[in-house]
Each structure stands twice: as C-alpha cells, then as structure tokens.
C-alpha angles and dihedrals in degrees: 000000000000120000125236089251091057091048089053089054095056104030134028127204114202123195095005090171094052114138100221121099088223115108112200119202132193109182094173099043098127140046093198118133116195112248093240089065092061094228088299085271092292128135122239094263093055092046090057096041128100091266090070099047145341106274113222095004097105093049091051090048092050092054090047089051090055095046094046097036086233133149117252124206115194136174117239096203134070120271086236091065090049127337104225090200091066132072117241093257094055114113091225098047086100101016124206089194129032116182103307095340125100114212107210095184091062096050117110097003111174121229088253091053091049091048090051091055091048090053095044103041112014104037095056091049093047092047094047092050092045090052093052092048092050092050091063132073111235093351122204115216117212121174121196123210141157132213135204118258091225121042122180088346091305118122118228117215097184111100104189128021123202107202134191142158122217093322105072099163099110094034091053091050092049093048089053093059101031115118141154096050141059095266122181139177119253092351138169083007135015142182090286088066093058095245099127099072095115092046092051097041100045104022120017099045090054095046095248122146110259142172140170120219122203119190124189103247098226086066092059101038098125139031096262093052092045092054092045093050092046091054090050093050091047089053093050093045094047093049092046093051091047090053089053092049092241117163105216099155096102136034 
C-alpha cells in the first residue's frame, strides 16, 4: 500500500476544499520522468516534447481552477511513464512508440514491471481522483488537454476539441455556446482512439456530466494566452452548465 507521501509525489490535488461541484483533471500535466527510470532512454528534446506531456494544459487548468473555485487533480509524472488517461490493459498506457519517437525504456517490459508502474503511478492518481469525485454532490468531470499543431507532418487546423464518449450532454451544450475559435466535436481525437478512459471511469459510468477539452498547444504557449484561453473555457463551461440546469455552486 502506498503512503500519502508517495501519492503526493505522483499526483497533486489543488484546491481540495473548493466549493464547486466541478472536478478538473489534467492527466498529462508533467513531463517529469523519475530518476530511477533513466529518462526512459530519451534525449532532452524528446523529454520536453508533446509526446511526454500536454504543454500549456496544466497552466490553463490552474487558472480555470481559480476562476471556478474548483478542485484540480493532476499527474506529476510523464505520460510516457504511465498515461493516466489509459487503463492498465491499454497498449499505449506505457507506449514503446509515440508519434515518430521510439521510447527505449518501455521496450520489453515484463508483466511484473508493468504491474509495478500501475501500482506506483496510476493507482495513486486514480484513487485521488476517485476520492475527489466522491466528495462532491452531482460532480461534473472536466479534463484538460493540449495537442500539437503538427502531427506526423500533418497540419491540424482545428483549434479546440470538445470530446465525449457515449454521454454527450455537456459536450453538446459546450459546442452550442463555443465561439471565437475553430471548435470541433471529438477532434483531433475521439473515443475510437482510446482517449476517454477518465471520462468513462470517473464520470460516465456513474451518470455524472463529463467532457474532455483539447486545446492546440500553440494557442497556449505563454502565460497571457493561457489565461485568456482559461477564461474562454470557463465562460463556455459555465454557460453550458447553466443551460443544463446543473447546480455547480457548492461541492
């Protein structure tokens, strides 16, 4: 069983006493790789690239947390160590290849080694998020991500993606009030890409409103743009929840 100090190393919970029913999540907040994993065999450029984390997403989520008075649960380790938006049996939970990058430290992992990573990095995140969701009446799950403007040499024109799985209630409402940007449904990823694990595990299967937001990372590359985007997303989210009659004022 992991200690509280270990949990604090791999996941952080910000504003746990926030009054909103909204639970913000940032699974790919960090590019940090624990020293014992020897950088997973990657050079410095790869470790800082979009394959290791979602640049700008955590900063946007932090501003949203402040504006909404909402709790924020974020992973402290790179998605390459363990992708907290994937279940343990997913082939890309500990990817050996990410876009054009090979990840040597994930090649040939034994079942015991994979299970150890699940216990050390995923379970504390899952448990912390589950606890925050359970603490709130009629919680609303909102996950914040970013994506690269060029993927496998292909330019992406979409600027903001509003993603959902089978429960599209909140996504539909957000799409109805989204403006200013090129905003699209389930783009650049969708359920078929396996990206809705957190939504399904902590929101959909319990009947809670849920949505995943993807922002193109060149639009949130500095502090000013991160704050501006966060304010826009807060506005869309607030209007969407009001249109659904959701009471998110108190946890």
